[in-house]
C-alpha positions, 0 to 999 in steps of 0.5 A, spaced: 633 720 885 636 717 891 641 711 891 636 706 892 631 708 887 637 708 882 639 701 884 632 698 884 632 701 877 638 698 875 636 691 877 630 691 873 632 694 867 637 691 862 644 695 863 643 700 857 636 702 859 638 703 866 644 707 864 640 711 860 635 712 865 640 714 870 643 719 865 636 722 863 633 723 870 638 728 872 639 732 865 631 732 865 631 735 872 637 740 870 633 742 864 626 743 868 630 748 873 633 752 868 627 753 864 623 755 871 628 760 872 628 763 865 620 763 866 621 767 872 626 772 870 621 773 864 615 774 868 618 778 873 621 783 868 614 783 864 610 784 871 614 790 874 615 797 871 621 800 868 624 805 873 627 812 870 634 814 871 631 820 876 627 815 880 633 810 880 638 816 883 632 818 888 632 811 890 640 810 891 641 817 895 635 817 899 633 810 901 639 805 899 645 810 902 642 811 909 640 804 909 647 802 908 650 807 913 645 804 918 648 797 916 655 800 917 654 803 924 650 797 927 655 792 924 660 797 928 656 797 934 655 789 934 663 788 933 665 793 939 659 790 944 663 783 942 
């Protein structure tokens, strides 16, 4: 909620209810974001297949290592060209 909305809420409600609303809204938003993130993690974990150890090793050596070396060389060339 914006500051203006909080001020308007505080003006039209008794102080105890206004304070409760100002405290509950950020707490509810935080809880909703936390639940959404947890559901997304579970959803991705259930959707994607698990990798075997040999598949992870192949990915690391044949894909990620060359990409990281290319990244290092490109960064070095960019720093030298600067």
